[in-house]
Structure formats: C-alpha cells, structure tokens
N, C-alpha and C positions, 0 to 999 in steps of 0.2 A: 853328515848323515842327518836325515830328517826323522824326527821322532813324532809320531802321530798318536794321539790318545782320543778315545771316544768321549764326546760330551753329551750325547743324547742317543736315544734309540727311536727310530722312526716307527710309528705304529699306525695301523689302519683300523678304523671302526666302520663297519658296514651295517646297513639296515635292510632287512628283507621285507619291510612293511609295504613296499611299493611294488609288490608282485614280481620280485626278482630283478627289477630294473637297476638295482644298486644306486638309485638316486640319492640315497642317504649315506654315501661313502664320504668319509672325512679322514684327512691325514693330519697327524699331530706328532709332536716329539715329546718323549718322556726324558726329563733330565737324568743324566747318568747317575747322579747321587741318589735320586729317588729309586731308580731301577736297582742299584746296588743294595739299598736298604731293603727293598721288597724281596730281592733274591735271598739276602741273608736271613730274613724272617721266615721265608718259605723253607729254606734249608734247616734252620734251627727249630722251628715250631710246626712246620707243615701248614701254616696259615699266615695271613697278614693281619696284624692288629693295628687298628687306627683309633685315634682319639675321637670321641663323639660327645659333644656337650648335651645335645638333646633338645634343641629349640630351632624354630624357623622364624627368621626376622625379615621384614620387608621395609622399604623406604616409605615414609609418609609423604605422599605427593599431594598436589592441589586438591583433587577430588576427595581423597581420604581425609585430608586435614579439614576440609569444609564439612564433611559428614560428621566429624567429631566435634565441630564447632571451634576448631583451633583458628587463631588469627592468621597463621601462615603455615606453609608446608615446611617440612624439614624434620629430621630425626628418624627414628626407627620404631616399628611396631612389632612386638613379640606376638606372633600369631599362633604358634603351636608350641606347647611344652610336652615332650614325650614322656611316657611313664617309665619309671625305674631308670632315670638318667641323672647325671650331675645337675642338669637344669631343674629337674623336679625337686631334688633335695635342697635346692637353693631358694632364694626369695622368689624366683620365677614360679616355682612349684607352689609356694605358699599363696601367691597371688591367684594362681589357677584354682586352688582349693577353696579360696574365698568366693569364687565365682563373681568377681567384681562386675557390676552392671555398667559402670561408666569407666572409660579408659582414664587412667591417671597419667598426667603428663608432668614430667620434670625435666628441665634442661640439663644436659650433661655435656661438659666441655672436655676436649681431649687434653 
C-alpha cells in the first residue's frame, strides 16, 4: 500500500496591473508545516500573527560604501526603524532618536 502525504500547497499569485493580461502570474508552493500553522492560527484566533522586528536593512555595496567613505563594501545598513516596534525600543531606536549625522561603522562577525 502506498501512503501519500502532502508536503506543500501550490498557490497562484496574479497581478491585474497589466490591464488584465495576467502577465504578473506567479506559481509558488507553501510548505505544509507553514500552511498548517496558518490554518491553526486562523481557527484559534481568527487572524494570523507574525513576528515583526521593525527595521529595514540593506547590503552595503560598492557605491554606498564609497559614498560613506568606507574603504570597502560589505556589511549592512539599517535604513528604517519603524515606530512602536521591538527595533525602536532597542539600540536601533536610540540611534534613530539621536539623529546621527554620520553613519557609525563597526565590524560584526558571525
């Protein structure tokens, strides 16, 4: 006897921004464990709750590194810290409140 279990749900996202041509159609799969968690939250709470730190980070590439006067590219730049989030109540928020004029760089290793 063959036993089959689902491992993902196929989903479709379409965009009507192109005058109905569906040029923005994309297919992707949602892992079954994520789908089960979402379903459980919807049944229990009527909504899905996700964690959100509250910041936007981008890579520091050549042009950005040069504009800051860094010797080389690499690392990350915290661009946005959203209000009333974990990030705001951390050191990231303190840095935003200080309105630092110059970016401070410190190397962090994993």
